[in-house]
C-alpha positions as CSV (number, residue, x, y, z in Angstrom):
1,M,61.4,-36.5,-12.4
2,T,58.4,-37.9,-10.5
3,S,55.3,-35.8,-11.4
4,L,53.6,-33.7,-8.7
5,G,50.0,-34.9,-8.2
6,L,47.5,-32.1,-8.6
7,G,44.3,-32.0,-6.5
8,L,41.8,-29.6,-8.1
9,V,39.4,-27.8,-5.8
10,G,36.4,-26.8,-7.9
11,A,35.2,-28.1,-11.2
12,G,33.9,-24.9,-12.8
13,R,35.0,-23.2,-16.0
14,F,38.3,-21.9,-14.6
15,A,39.1,-25.2,-13.0
16,G,38.6,-27.0,-16.3
17,F,40.8,-24.4,-18.0
18,V,43.7,-25.0,-15.6
19,A,43.3,-28.8,-16.0
20,D,43.4,-28.4,-19.8
21,V,46.4,-26.0,-20.1
22,T,48.6,-27.9,-17.7
23,A,47.7,-31.4,-19.1
24,D,50.9,-31.6,-21.1
25,L,53.2,-29.7,-18.7
26,P,56.1,-31.9,-17.5
27,G,56.3,-32.4,-13.8
28,V,52.5,-32.4,-13.0
29,E,49.6,-34.8,-13.3
30,L,46.0,-34.3,-12.4
31,R,45.1,-36.9,-9.8
32,A,41.8,-35.7,-8.2
33,V,38.9,-33.2,-8.6
34,A,36.7,-32.1,-5.8
35,D,33.4,-30.2,-6.2
36,P,30.2,-30.3,-4.1
37,V,28.3,-30.8,-7.4
38,L,29.7,-34.3,-7.9
39,E,28.5,-34.6,-11.5
40,R,30.8,-31.7,-12.4
41,A,33.7,-33.2,-10.6
42,Q,33.1,-36.6,-12.3
43,A,33.0,-35.0,-15.8
44,L,36.2,-33.1,-15.4
45,A,38.0,-35.9,-13.6
46,H,37.0,-38.4,-16.3
47,R,38.3,-36.1,-19.0
48,H,41.8,-36.2,-17.4
49,G,41.8,-39.7,-16.0
50,A,41.6,-38.5,-12.4
51,R,39.3,-39.5,-9.5
52,S,36.4,-37.4,-8.3
53,L,35.4,-36.3,-4.8
54,P,32.4,-34.5,-3.3
55,D,34.4,-32.3,-0.9
56,W,37.8,-30.7,-1.0
57,E,38.9,-31.8,2.5
58,A,39.1,-35.4,1.1
59,L,41.9,-34.2,-1.2
60,L,44.1,-33.7,1.8
61,D,43.7,-37.4,2.8
62,G,45.0,-38.7,-0.5
63,P,48.8,-39.5,-0.6
64,D,48.8,-38.9,-4.3
65,V,48.0,-35.2,-4.1
66,D,51.1,-33.0,-3.7
67,V,49.7,-29.7,-4.9
68,V,46.2,-28.3,-4.1
69,V,44.8,-26.1,-6.9
70,V,42.3,-23.6,-5.5
71,A,39.8,-22.7,-8.2
72,T,36.8,-21.5,-6.1
73,P,35.2,-18.1,-5.4
74,P,37.5,-15.6,-3.8
75,A,36.1,-15.7,-0.2
76,T,37.1,-19.4,0.1
77,H,40.7,-19.1,-1.2
78,A,42.5,-18.3,2.1
79,H,40.7,-21.0,4.1
80,I,41.4,-23.8,1.5
81,A,45.0,-22.6,1.0
82,A,45.7,-22.6,4.7
83,A,44.3,-26.1,5.2
84,A,46.4,-27.4,2.3
85,L,49.6,-25.9,3.7
86,E,48.9,-27.2,7.1
87,A,48.4,-30.6,5.6
88,G,51.9,-30.4,4.0
89,R,50.7,-29.7,0.5
90,H,51.9,-27.0,-2.0
91,V,49.3,-24.6,-3.3
92,F,48.4,-23.1,-6.7
93,C,45.9,-20.4,-5.9
94,E,43.7,-18.5,-8.2
95,K,43.7,-14.7,-7.5
96,P,43.0,-13.1,-5.1
97,L,45.1,-14.9,-2.5
98,A,42.6,-13.7,0.1
99,T,39.8,-11.2,0.6
100,D,41.3,-9.4,3.6
101,V,44.7,-8.4,4.8
102,G,44.6,-10.5,8.0
103,Q,44.1,-13.7,6.0
104,A,46.9,-12.7,3.6
105,H,49.3,-12.1,6.4
106,E,48.5,-15.4,8.0
107,L,49.2,-17.2,4.7
108,I,52.7,-15.5,4.5
109,E,53.5,-16.8,8.0
110,L,52.1,-20.3,7.2
111,V,54.1,-20.6,4.0
112,E,57.3,-19.6,5.7
113,R,56.7,-21.9,8.7
114,S,55.7,-24.9,6.5
115,G,58.4,-24.6,3.9
116,R,55.7,-25.3,1.2
117,V,55.4,-23.4,-2.1
118,L,52.5,-21.2,-2.8
119,V,52.0,-19.6,-6.3
120,V,49.3,-17.1,-6.9
121,D,47.8,-17.1,-10.4
122,H,48.7,-13.5,-11.3
123,V,49.0,-14.3,-15.0
124,L,50.3,-10.9,-15.9
125,R,53.6,-11.8,-14.2
126,Y,54.0,-14.6,-16.7
127,N,53.1,-12.6,-19.8
128,P,56.1,-12.2,-22.3
129,I,55.1,-8.6,-23.2
130,L,55.2,-7.3,-19.6
131,R,58.2,-9.4,-18.8
132,A,60.0,-7.8,-21.8
133,L,59.1,-4.3,-20.5
134,T,61.0,-5.1,-17.3
135,A,63.9,-6.3,-19.3
136,L,64.0,-3.2,-21.5
137,Q,64.1,-0.7,-18.6
138,P,67.9,-0.7,-17.9
139,D,69.0,-0.1,-21.5
140,L,66.2,1.8,-23.1
141,L,63.2,2.8,-21.0
142,G,64.5,3.8,-17.6
143,P,62.5,3.7,-14.4
144,V,58.7,4.1,-14.5
145,Q,57.5,7.6,-13.5
146,S,53.8,7.0,-13.7
147,F,51.5,4.1,-14.5
148,S,47.9,4.0,-15.5
149,F,45.4,1.3,-16.4
150,D,41.9,2.0,-17.7
151,N,39.6,-1.1,-17.8
152,D,36.2,-0.8,-19.5
153,A,35.0,-4.3,-18.8
154,S,31.8,-6.1,-19.6
155,D,29.0,-6.9,-17.2
156,E,26.9,-8.8,-19.8
157,D,27.4,-12.1,-18.0
158,L,27.2,-10.7,-14.5
159,D,23.5,-10.9,-13.6
160,P,22.4,-9.1,-10.4
161,A,22.6,-12.4,-8.4
162,H,26.1,-13.2,-9.5
163,W,28.6,-13.6,-6.6
164,F,30.8,-11.0,-8.3
165,W,28.6,-8.2,-6.9
166,D,28.6,-9.5,-3.3
167,P,31.6,-8.1,-1.4
168,A,31.3,-10.9,1.1
169,A,32.0,-13.4,-1.7
170,S,34.3,-11.5,-4.0
171,G,35.9,-8.9,-1.8
172,G,34.6,-6.2,-4.3
173,I,36.1,-5.0,-7.6
174,F,39.4,-3.9,-6.2
175,V,40.0,-7.3,-4.6
176,E,38.4,-9.6,-7.1
177,H,39.8,-8.0,-10.2
178,G,42.1,-5.1,-9.3
179,V,44.7,-7.4,-7.7
180,H,45.9,-8.4,-11.2
181,F,46.8,-4.8,-12.0
182,F,48.1,-3.7,-8.6
183,D,50.5,-6.6,-8.9
184,A,51.4,-5.8,-12.5
185,A,52.2,-2.2,-11.5
186,A,54.3,-3.5,-8.6
187,M,56.3,-5.7,-11.0
188,L,56.8,-2.9,-13.6
189,I,57.5,-0.1,-11.2
190,D,59.6,-2.2,-8.8
191,R,59.0,0.1,-5.9
192,P,56.9,-0.8,-2.8
193,E,53.4,0.7,-2.5
194,T,53.1,3.1,0.4
195,A,49.5,4.6,0.3
196,V,46.3,4.7,-1.7
197,Q,43.5,7.2,-2.5
198,A,40.3,5.9,-4.1
199,S,36.7,6.5,-5.0
200,A,33.8,4.4,-6.2
201,A,30.5,4.9,-8.0
202,R,27.2,2.9,-8.1
203,R,25.0,2.3,-11.1
204,S,22.0,3.4,-9.0
205,H,21.2,4.5,-5.4
206,T,20.7,0.9,-4.3
207,G,22.7,-0.8,-7.1
208,P,26.1,-2.4,-6.9
209,V,29.4,-0.5,-7.1
210,D,30.5,-1.0,-10.7
211,L,33.0,1.8,-11.3
212,V,36.1,2.3,-9.1
213,S,39.3,4.2,-9.3
214,A,42.5,4.2,-7.1
215,T,45.7,6.1,-7.2
216,V,48.5,4.2,-5.5
217,M,51.7,5.9,-4.3
218,H,54.9,3.9,-4.9
219,G,57.2,5.8,-2.5
220,E,57.5,9.5,-3.0
221,Q,58.3,9.5,-6.7
222,V,55.8,7.3,-8.6
223,L,52.0,7.3,-9.0
224,A,49.9,4.5,-10.4
225,T,46.3,5.0,-11.3
226,H,43.8,2.1,-11.8
227,T,40.3,2.6,-13.1
228,H,37.9,-0.4,-13.4
229,S,34.4,-0.2,-14.9
230,F,32.1,-3.2,-15.2
231,T,29.5,-1.4,-17.3
232,H,30.1,-2.4,-20.9
233,A,28.8,-4.8,-23.6
234,H,31.3,-7.5,-24.6
235,R,31.8,-5.8,-28.0
236,C,32.6,-2.5,-26.3
237,E,35.3,-3.7,-23.9
238,R,38.6,-2.0,-24.0
239,Q,41.7,-1.7,-21.8
240,L,44.8,0.4,-22.0
241,M,47.9,0.3,-19.9
242,R,50.2,3.3,-20.1
243,L,53.7,3.6,-18.6
244,D,55.5,7.0,-18.6
245,H,59.2,6.6,-18.3
246,G,59.9,10.3,-18.9
247,A,61.8,10.1,-22.2
248,A,59.8,7.0,-23.2
249,E,56.2,6.1,-23.3
250,V,54.8,2.5,-23.4
251,R,51.2,1.6,-24.4
252,V,49.8,-1.9,-23.9
253,D,46.3,-2.8,-25.2
254,G,44.1,-5.4,-23.7
255,W,44.0,-6.8,-20.1
256,I,45.8,-9.9,-21.5
257,P,48.8,-8.1,-23.1
258,I,49.3,-9.1,-26.7
259,D,50.8,-6.0,-28.2
260,A,52.9,-3.1,-26.9
261,A,54.1,0.1,-28.5
262,I,57.2,2.0,-27.3
263,D,57.9,5.6,-28.3
264,A,61.2,6.9,-26.9
265,W,64.0,9.3,-27.1
266,T,67.4,7.9,-26.3
267,N,71.2,8.2,-26.7
268,E,73.5,6.3,-29.0
269,D,73.8,3.3,-26.7
270,G,70.0,3.1,-26.6
271,A,69.7,3.4,-30.4
272,R,72.1,0.6,-30.9
273,F,70.3,-1.5,-28.4
274,V,67.0,-1.0,-30.2
275,E,68.5,-1.9,-33.6
276,H,69.4,-5.4,-32.2
277,L,66.0,-6.1,-30.6
278,P,64.3,-7.8,-33.6
279,S,66.9,-10.6,-33.4
280,R,66.5,-11.1,-29.7
281,V,62.8,-12.0,-29.4
282,A,63.4,-15.3,-27.7
283,E,65.7,-13.7,-25.1
284,V,63.7,-10.6,-24.4
285,M,60.4,-12.3,-24.2
286,H,61.5,-15.4,-22.3
287,V,59.3,-16.8,-19.6
288,N,59.9,-20.3,-18.2
289,G,57.1,-22.6,-19.2
290,Y,55.7,-20.2,-21.8
291,R,56.1,-21.6,-25.4
292,L,56.7,-18.6,-27.7
293,D,55.7,-19.3,-31.3
294,A,56.5,-17.6,-34.6
295,Q,53.9,-14.9,-34.1
296,A,56.0,-13.4,-31.3
297,R,58.0,-10.5,-33.0
298,I,59.7,-7.3,-32.3
299,T,60.0,-4.6,-34.9
300,A,62.1,-1.4,-34.4
301,R,62.8,1.9,-36.1
302,V,65.6,4.3,-35.3
303,H,65.7,8.0,-36.4
304,R,69.0,9.4,-35.4
305,D,69.5,13.1,-34.5
306,A,65.7,13.6,-34.8
307,A,65.7,16.5,-32.4
308,G,68.5,18.5,-33.9
309,T,70.2,18.7,-30.5
310,A,71.1,16.1,-28.0
311,H,70.4,18.1,-24.9
312,A,67.1,18.3,-23.0
313,R,65.8,18.4,-19.5
314,G,63.1,16.4,-17.7
315,R,62.0,16.4,-14.1
316,G,64.8,18.9,-13.3
317,L,67.6,16.7,-14.7
318,P,69.7,17.1,-17.9
319,L,69.1,14.5,-20.6
320,D,71.2,13.3,-23.5
321,I,68.5,12.0,-25.9
322,P,69.1,13.0,-29.6
323,H,67.6,9.9,-31.2
324,H,64.0,8.9,-31.6
325,V,63.0,5.2,-31.6
326,R,59.8,3.3,-32.0
327,V,59.5,-0.4,-31.0
328,Q,56.5,-2.7,-31.5
329,L,56.2,-6.0,-29.5
330,T,53.6,-8.5,-30.5
331,L,52.5,-12.0,-29.5
332,G,50.2,-12.2,-32.5
333,G,47.5,-9.6,-32.1
334,P,43.9,-10.1,-30.9
335,S,43.6,-13.6,-32.4
336,A,46.3,-14.8,-30.1
337,K,44.6,-13.7,-26.8
338,A,43.3,-17.1,-25.8
339,K,46.6,-18.8,-26.5
340,V,48.6,-16.1,-24.6
341,Y,46.3,-16.5,-21.6
342,A,46.6,-20.3,-21.6
343,E,50.4,-20.2,-21.9
344,S,50.6,-17.6,-19.1
345,V,48.7,-19.9,-16.7
346,R,50.8,-22.8,-17.9
347,A,53.9,-20.8,-17.1
348,A,52.6,-20.0,-13.6
349,M,52.2,-23.7,-12.9
350,A,55.7,-24.3,-14.3
351,D,57.0,-21.8,-11.9
352,L,55.5,-23.8,-9.0
353,V,57.1,-27.0,-10.3
354,S,60.5,-25.2,-10.5
355,A,60.2,-23.8,-7.0
356,V,59.3,-27.1,-5.5
357,T,62.1,-29.0,-7.3
358,T,64.9,-26.4,-6.9
359,G,63.9,-24.6,-3.7
360,T,63.8,-21.2,-5.4
361,T,61.2,-18.6,-4.6
362,P,58.4,-18.4,-7.3
363,Y,57.9,-15.2,-9.3
364,S,54.3,-14.9,-8.0
365,S,54.8,-16.0,-4.4
366,V,52.6,-15.6,-1.4
367,R,54.3,-12.2,-0.7
368,E,53.3,-10.8,-4.1
369,G,49.8,-12.2,-3.6
370,A,49.5,-10.6,-0.1
371,A,50.9,-7.3,-1.3
372,A,48.2,-7.0,-4.0
373,V,45.5,-7.9,-1.5
374,A,46.9,-5.2,0.9
375,V,46.7,-2.5,-1.9
376,A,43.2,-3.7,-2.9
377,A,42.0,-3.7,0.7
378,A,43.4,-0.2,1.3
379,A,41.8,1.0,-1.9
380,T,38.4,-0.4,-0.8
381,R,38.7,1.3,2.6
382,A,39.9,4.6,1.0
383,S,36.8,4.6,-1.3
384,H,34.6,4.2,1.7
385,D,36.3,6.7,4.0
386,G,37.4,9.3,1.5
387,R,40.9,9.5,2.9
388,T,44.4,8.3,2.1
389,V,45.1,4.8,3.5
390,A,48.7,3.7,4.2
391,I,50.0,0.2,3.2
392,P,51.5,-1.7,6.2
393,D,55.2,-2.1,5.9
394,H,55.2,-5.9,6.3
395,L,52.7,-6.3,3.4
396,R,54.3,-4.1,0.8
397,S,55.6,-5.6,-2.4
398,T,59.3,-6.6,-2.7
399,S,61.5,-6.6,-5.8
400,T,61.2,-9.7,-8.0
401,R,63.2,-8.1,-10.8
402,M,66.2,-10.4,-10.3
403,R,64.1,-13.7,-10.3
404,T,64.5,-15.9,-13.3
405,A,61.1,-17.6,-13.4
């Protein structure tokens, strides 16, 4: 297969990371790097045998660039992506897809009109732990009833002048950072978002908003709560994702999932399913383009007839759940975080290559990106107005459960 030529817009830390993690990915080759600080572009381009340019528009003139990789601050994403699509290029876009709903909707229309592929770098969609949780729902977990994510993040490297604190540049915390988790909730819940309630707090009367919380309604049956605080020292960072499936609970530590614990009550079919999980790691955790290693493991324990009776009730319904099971999924623990992140980004780029070559829809397409922006924008507005904000029908997430990326 002829490799797709990558044109990288931006030569900062994340741009270099993308160039490095996709360097050995079949089907792509870095051809050009553009950055207004030409020295940065030259250094990154030289490392990968590519050419350097002082402005990103010049990338669109080169016949050797098939895919434009957008690795710039959030407020520039939509404009660069739109120009690339209009020039007939495919796009790999760092999140968020856009900083407002209007831009996101325009990109949906542009992708569909152009026939080009756009992948948003929502890395959690390409994480084997979260992908496994979607795979385990039919036979063990059941549908999600509620979702929560608590993010105590660091602000040590975010000085007061950093663009992160400027809503005009970043879109604000819900847009710049929250889209990852609005999107992860959409993937795991697999029900469209319908409305949002939210609130925000400042560190001082004139200081930036550094603590936000949103509750997203997924239809009439599921609630998802997202809390993000950029107030911690690096050493004090912590994140916890919790999924309540009624008879099962899942806990995932870290914003890059590396371990998950399942505590569940189930029937005989579920117990037998759990007993076979340790031998099915490669199948359950499979993500195209992600290279699982020997650290990826599933351990399971089954305690039959632990309740003494099979019958129970939950949410008004009878349940047949006599057996207690515990399942641990790991990609190698904290020491594996950097590798897991790198492999997830690599898998996202592999998804783009697959979509371009086979004509399939990517797992993190423009519609998933737009849906996450729509929720983030609604949360931002709700935190300002103090009222519930509805998600427009045409920007709600759609099911990606059946895709095989």
